[in-house]
C-alpha positions as CSV (number, residue, x, y, z in Angstrom):
1,M,4.7,-1.7,-1.8
2,E,3.5,-4.8,-3.6
3,Q,1.5,-2.7,-6.0
4,E,4.6,-0.7,-6.9
5,I,6.5,-3.9,-7.6
6,F,3.6,-5.2,-9.8
7,I,3.5,-1.9,-11.7
8,K,7.2,-2.0,-12.3
9,K,7.0,-5.6,-13.5
10,L,4.1,-4.8,-15.7
11,G,6.1,-2.0,-17.3
12,K,9.0,-4.3,-18.0
13,R,6.5,-6.7,-19.6
14,I,5.1,-4.0,-21.8
15,T,8.6,-3.1,-22.9
16,K,9.4,-6.7,-23.8
17,V,6.3,-7.2,-25.8
18,R,6.8,-3.9,-27.6
19,E,10.4,-4.8,-28.4
20,D,9.3,-8.3,-29.6
21,K,6.9,-6.6,-31.9
22,K,9.8,-4.5,-33.2
23,L,8.0,-1.2,-32.2
24,T,9.7,1.9,-30.8
25,Q,8.1,3.9,-28.0
26,S,7.3,6.6,-30.6
27,E,5.6,4.1,-32.9
28,L,3.6,2.6,-30.1
29,A,2.6,6.1,-28.9
30,R,1.4,7.0,-32.4
31,L,-0.7,3.8,-32.7
32,M,-2.2,4.5,-29.2
33,K,-2.6,8.2,-30.0
34,L,-0.7,9.1,-26.9
35,P,2.4,11.2,-26.3
36,R,5.6,9.1,-26.3
37,Q,6.2,10.2,-22.7
38,N,3.1,8.3,-21.6
39,I,4.6,5.1,-23.1
40,Y,7.8,5.8,-21.2
41,R,5.9,6.3,-17.9
42,L,4.0,3.0,-18.5
43,E,7.2,1.1,-19.2
44,T,9.1,2.5,-16.3
45,G,6.3,1.9,-13.9
46,T,5.9,5.5,-12.9
47,V,2.1,5.4,-13.5
48,N,-0.5,2.9,-12.7
49,P,-2.3,2.1,-16.0
50,K,-6.0,1.9,-16.1
51,A,-7.6,-1.3,-17.3
52,H,-8.6,0.5,-20.6
53,T,-5.0,1.4,-21.3
54,I,-3.9,-2.2,-20.8
55,Y,-6.6,-3.4,-23.1
56,E,-5.6,-0.8,-25.8
57,L,-1.9,-1.7,-25.5
58,A,-2.8,-5.4,-26.0
59,R,-5.1,-4.5,-29.0
60,V,-2.6,-2.3,-30.7
61,M,0.3,-4.8,-30.2
62,K,-2.0,-7.7,-31.2
63,V,-1.6,-9.8,-28.1
64,D,-4.0,-11.0,-25.4
65,V,-4.3,-8.9,-22.3
66,G,-3.1,-12.0,-20.4
67,E,0.1,-11.8,-22.4
68,L,0.8,-8.3,-21.0
69,M,-0.3,-9.3,-17.5
70,K,2.3,-12.2,-17.2
71,V,4.4,-10.6,-14.6
C-alpha cells in the first residue's frame, strides 16, 4: 500500500516538473522517445518506473533526480 502511495505522489511530482518546464505530455514523450501513453501512465501512477526511467526523465527535463523524488 505504501508503495502505491509513493508511486502516485511520484507521478504528481513528474507532472508538476513537466508543467513547470512548459512541456506537454506529447513533447516529453518525444524527447524520451516513448509513446505519450507511457508518460500518462507515469504521471497517473499506474506504473512503477524503473530507476533508469526516472534518471532519463530528470535528464530530459534538466533537473536533478532528487528534484523528481521530492514526494
